[in-house]
DRENKOL-859834 format. One line per 2 residues: number of its first residue (from 1); their letters; for each residue x, y, z of N, C-alpha, C, O, CB. Coordinates in steps of 0.1 Angstrom, whole numbers, plus 5000, padded with zeros to 4 digits. Glycine has a CB too. Layout:
N
NUM) A) X,Y,Z,X,Y,Z,X,Y,Z,X,Y,Z,X,Y,Z ~ ... .
***
This chain:
107
1) MR) 4667,5196,5740,4666,5187,5750,4653,5179,5745,4654,5168,5741,4664,5195,5764 ~ 4637,5190,5748,4629,5181,5745,4623,5172,5730,4612,5166,5727,4622,5188,5750 .
3) GM) 4637,5175,5725,4632,5162,5707,4640,5152,5714,4633,5142,5716,4640,5167,5685 ~ 4656,5152,5720,4664,5141,5726,4653,5124,5730,4653,5111,5728,4670,5149,5742 .
5) TS) 4642,5141,5737,4634,5133,5751,4625,5125,5742,4622,5114,5748,4624,5144,5765 ~ 4619,5126,5732,4613,5121,5725,4619,5109,5713,4613,5099,5710,4606,5131,5721 .
7) LL) 4629,5111,5709,4640,5105,5701,4637,5093,5713,4633,5082,5709,4657,5114,5698 ~ 4640,5095,5726,4647,5082,5732,4637,5070,5736,4639,5058,5736,4654,5087,5747 .
9) GL) 4623,5079,5739,4612,5071,5738,4609,5069,5730,4601,5059,5731,4605,5073,5741 ~ 4611,5074,5718,4607,5067,5707,4615,5052,5710,4610,5042,5715,4612,5077,5692 .
11) AG) 4629,5054,5705,4634,5038,5707,4629,5029,5718,4630,5018,5712,4649,5038,5709 ~ 4625,5027,5728,4625,5025,5739,4612,5019,5730,4614,5007,5733,4626,5035,5751 .
13) TI) 4601,5020,5722,4591,5013,5721,4594,5005,5704,4586,4998,5697,4577,5024,5723 ~ 4611,5009,5698,4611,5002,5687,4606,4986,5687,4598,4981,5679,4625,5003,5684 .
15) PY) 4615,4979,5700,4609,4961,5698,4597,4960,5696,4594,4951,5689,4611,4951,5708 ~ 4588,4967,5702,4576,4966,5701,4569,4967,5689,4561,4958,5684,4573,4972,5708 .
17) LV) 4572,4979,5683,4570,4983,5669,4566,4972,5659,4556,4967,5655,4582,4990,5665 ~ 4582,4969,5657,4587,4959,5652,4580,4943,5654,4580,4934,5644,4599,4962,5656 .
19) ID) 4576,4940,5666,4572,4927,5675,4557,4933,5668,4550,4923,5669,4575,4928,5697 ~ 4554,4937,5665,4534,4945,5663,4536,4940,5644,4532,4930,5637,4531,4974,5668 .
21) VV) 4543,4951,5642,4543,4947,5627,4544,4934,5621,4541,4933,5609,4554,4953,5622 ~ 4549,4919,5629,4551,4910,5625,4543,4907,5621,4538,4902,5611,4556,4904,5629 .
23) AL) 4538,4909,5636,4522,4897,5636,4516,4906,5634,4507,4907,5643,4515,4888,5650 ~ 4515,4916,5626,4502,4925,5616,4504,4918,5602,4495,4914,5594,4506,4946,5614 .
25) SL) 4518,4916,5601,4516,4910,5589,4515,4896,5588,4515,4892,5576,4525,4912,5582 ~ 4513,4885,5599,4515,4873,5600,4495,4873,5601,4488,4866,5593,4527,4866,5614 .
27) AV) 4493,4877,5605,4478,4884,5605,4471,4880,5595,4464,4870,5594,4477,4899,5605 ~ 4477,4894,5581,4468,4896,5573,4473,4881,5563,4466,4874,5556,4468,4913,5566 .
29) GR) 4480,4880,5565,4488,4865,5556,4479,4855,5558,4473,4852,5548,4503,4859,5561 ~ 4475,4845,5571,4468,4841,5569,4453,4843,5573,4446,4834,5579,4473,4834,5569 .
31) WS) 4446,4856,5568,4437,4856,5573,4425,4851,5565,4415,4849,5572,4438,4866,5577 ~ 4425,4849,5550,4420,4834,5545,4415,4824,5553,4403,4824,5556,4430,4828,5539 .
33) RH) 4429,4811,5560,4423,4805,5564,4420,4803,5586,4419,4793,5593,4428,4798,5556 ~ 4419,4819,5588,4418,4823,5602,4414,4838,5605,4420,4846,5613,4431,4821,5607 .
35) PM) 4402,4840,5596,4396,4849,5602,4396,4855,5615,4404,4862,5621,4389,4847,5601 ~ 4382,4851,5618,4387,4853,5634,4397,4858,5640,4397,4869,5645,4388,4845,5641 .
37) AS) 4405,4852,5640,4420,4848,5653,4433,4863,5642,4443,4869,5646,4432,4817,5649 ~ 4426,4864,5630,4432,4873,5624,4431,4888,5624,4440,4897,5624,4429,4869,5615 .
39) MF) 4415,4887,5623,4409,4904,5628,4417,4910,5643,4425,4919,5644,4388,4903,5633 ~ 4410,4900,5655,4418,4897,5671,4425,4903,5669,4425,4915,5672,4423,4884,5678 .
41) LC) 4434,4896,5664,4449,4901,5664,4455,4915,5659,4462,4923,5664,4455,4893,5656 ~ 4449,4912,5647,4452,4932,5641,4445,4941,5650,4451,4952,5652,4445,4937,5622 .
43) VG) 4431,4939,5656,4429,4950,5663,4440,4955,5676,4443,4966,5681,4416,4948,5668 ~ 4442,4939,5679,4449,4938,5693,4461,4944,5692,4464,4953,5699,4451,4924,5699 .
45) VA) 4467,4941,5684,4480,4949,5673,4477,4966,5674,4481,4975,5682,4478,4942,5652 ~ 4470,4967,5666,4464,4980,5664,4463,4993,5674,4466,5005,5674,4451,4977,5662 .
47) LR) 4455,4979,5688,4454,4989,5701,4469,4989,5711,4468,4998,5720,4441,4981,5711 ~ 4480,4984,5712,4491,4985,5715,4499,4995,5709,4506,5003,5716,4495,4974,5714 .
49) VV) 4498,4996,5696,4506,5002,5684,4498,5021,5691,4507,5025,5699,4500,4993,5661 ~ 4491,5027,5691,4483,5036,5699,4489,5038,5710,4493,5049,5712,4471,5032,5701 .
51) AN) 4490,5026,5719,4489,5031,5727,4505,5035,5733,4507,5043,5742,4480,5025,5734 ~ 4517,5024,5725,4527,5029,5727,4529,5045,5722,4534,5054,5729,4534,5021,5724 .
53) LT) 4523,5045,5709,4529,5061,5702,4519,5068,5709,4517,5079,5705,4528,5065,5684 ~ 4514,5064,5717,4507,5079,5730,4519,5080,5735,4527,5089,5733,4493,5077,5745 .
55) NV) 4521,5071,5741,4535,5076,5756,4541,5083,5753,4541,5094,5759,4547,5066,5762 ~ 4551,5080,5740,4558,5088,5734,4559,5105,5738,4565,5114,5744,4555,5084,5722 .
57) VF) 4544,5100,5726,4539,5116,5721,4535,5129,5738,4540,5139,5744,4519,5113,5709 ~ 4526,5122,5740,4528,5125,5756,4532,5126,5770,4529,5132,5780,4525,5124,5758 .
59) AR) 4545,5115,5764,4554,5121,5775,4564,5137,5766,4569,5146,5772,4568,5105,5782 ~ 4565,5134,5754,4569,5149,5759,4561,5160,5755,4565,5171,5753,4583,5152,5753 .
61) AM) 4546,5156,5754,4540,5168,5752,4540,5179,5767,4541,5192,5768,4524,5163,5747 ~ 4538,5169,5779,4535,5165,5790,4541,5169,5803,4538,5170,5815,4535,5154,5788 .
63) FG) 4558,5170,5794,4570,5165,5801,4569,5176,5812,4574,5172,5823,4585,5165,5792 ~ 4566,5185,5811,4565,5195,5824,4555,5202,5831,4554,5213,5836,4572,5205,5824 .
65) GD) 4545,5190,5827,4530,5193,5833,4526,5184,5845,4532,5178,5854,4519,5190,5822 ~ 4509,5187,5841,4507,5182,5859,4511,5166,5859,4511,5158,5850,4487,5184,5866 .
67) PA) 4514,5165,5873,4520,5150,5875,4506,5145,5873,4504,5141,5862,4529,5145,5891 ~ 4493,5144,5881,4481,5137,5881,4477,5140,5867,4470,5131,5863,4472,5141,5891 .
69) QV) 4478,5149,5859,4471,5150,5841,4477,5141,5837,4471,5132,5831,4473,5163,5830 ~ 4494,5139,5838,4505,5126,5833,4500,5116,5836,4496,5109,5826,4519,5124,5839 .
71) GV) 4497,5111,5853,4493,5097,5857,4480,5098,5848,4480,5089,5840,4492,5092,5875 ~ 4468,5105,5846,4458,5097,5838,4459,5093,5829,4452,5084,5824,4450,5099,5837 .
73) VF) 4471,5103,5820,4473,5097,5803,4481,5085,5801,4479,5076,5792,4482,5107,5794 ~ 4487,5085,5810,4495,5070,5811,4486,5059,5815,4489,5049,5808,4506,5070,5823 .
75) AL) 4475,5057,5824,4465,5051,5829,4456,5049,5819,4454,5037,5818,4461,5057,5840 ~ 4450,5055,5810,4442,5051,5804,4455,5048,5791,4455,5037,5794,4429,5061,5803 .
77) SG) 4460,5049,5785,4471,5045,5774,4475,5024,5784,4475,5013,5780,4489,5063,5776 ~ 4476,5030,5793,4478,5015,5796,4468,5004,5805,4468,4993,5811,4489,5014,5803 .
79) LV) 4461,5013,5801,4440,5006,5795,4439,4998,5780,4437,4986,5778,4426,5022,5793 ~ 4439,5007,5774,4441,5008,5759,4452,4998,5757,4448,4988,5751,4446,5024,5753 .
81) SA) 4461,4997,5760,4471,4986,5758,4470,4974,5764,4476,4965,5758,4482,4989,5762 ~ 4461,4970,5777,4461,4961,5782,4452,4950,5773,4452,4937,5772,4458,4965,5795 .
83) AG) 4441,4965,5765,4429,4957,5762,4438,4948,5749,4439,4936,5749,4414,4966,5756 ~ 4445,4957,5738,4452,4951,5728,4461,4938,5733,4469,4935,5724,4460,4963,5721 .
85) YA) 4463,4931,5742,4468,4922,5748,4464,4912,5755,4470,4902,5757,4474,4925,5753 ~ 4450,4915,5758,4431,4905,5762,4430,4903,5746,4428,4891,5745,4411,4919,5770 .
87) LT) 4430,4909,5732,4430,4905,5723,4440,4898,5715,4436,4893,5704,4427,4913,5719 ~ 4451,4897,5719,4457,4891,5709,4459,4875,5717,4466,4867,5712,4471,4901,5703 .
89) VV) 4454,4872,5728,4453,4865,5734,4435,4855,5729,4433,4843,5726,4456,4873,5746 ~ 4433,4858,5730,4412,4859,5727,4419,4854,5709,4414,4845,5702,4399,4885,5728 .
91) AV) 4432,4863,5706,4431,4857,5690,4443,4841,5688,4444,4833,5678,4438,4873,5676 ~ 4449,4840,5698,4452,4826,5703,4443,4811,5697,4444,4800,5691,4450,4827,5719 .
93) FA) 4431,4820,5707,4423,4803,5712,4410,4805,5700,4403,4795,5697,4413,4803,5736 ~ 4410,4817,5694,4400,4819,5683,4399,4808,5669,4409,4803,5665,4404,4835,5678 .
95) DR) 4387,4805,5664,4389,4797,5648,4397,4790,5653,4408,4790,5648,4393,4803,5633 ~ 4391,4782,5667,4397,4765,5670,4387,4756,5664,4376,4760,5662,4398,4760,5687 .
97) EK) 4392,4744,5661,4379,4733,5663,4371,4730,5677,4371,4734,5689,4385,4719,5658 ~ 4367,4722,5672,4360,4719,5685,4366,4704,5684,4369,4696,5674,4340,4721,5686 .
99) GN) 4366,4703,5701,4367,4685,5708,4363,4675,5704,4368,4663,5707,4362,4682,5717 ~ 4353,4678,5698,4349,4660,5695,4350,4657,5678,4348,4646,5673,4330,4655,5701 .
101) EP) 4353,4669,5671,4356,4670,5658,4368,4668,5659,4376,4667,5669,4353,4682,5652 ~ 4370,4665,5645,4388,4658,5640,4387,4672,5631,4378,4678,5626,4391,4637,5628 .
103) PR) 4406,4674,5629,4407,4686,5625,4407,4681,5615,4407,4669,5613,4416,4694,5627 ~ 4406,4696,5604,4403,4695,5596,4418,4698,5581,4420,4699,5569,4392,4703,5598 .
105) RR) 4425,4697,5590,4438,4698,5583,4450,4686,5587,4449,4683,5599,4444,4714,5587 ~ 4462,4678,5581,4467,4676,5581,4481,4681,5590,4488,4688,5583,4463,4673,5573 .
107) W) 4487,4680,5602,4497,4689,5601,4513,4679,5597,4524,4684,5596,4497,4698,5618 .
***
């Protein structure tokens, strides 16, 4: 039963992991054009992946554990995930031209 719980927990994170893999591949592909944005996105994605996988591993390990300890682990995991999302938002606005400069490339 414990193995099934772990698989179900992992199944819930698969859509997020797919999005993170796509985001990571886009960041690596555009690294030469937007190095700061790509770096922020890569670190943000890495933090979110660690938080998602940590939730699955600790949920399985602490299934019958002390509720206070489980709460602390999930709270820390939530903070790591929030930091990952914050870096993703920072990546959106990084490597932008200044408002008074003409764009470097034509659309």
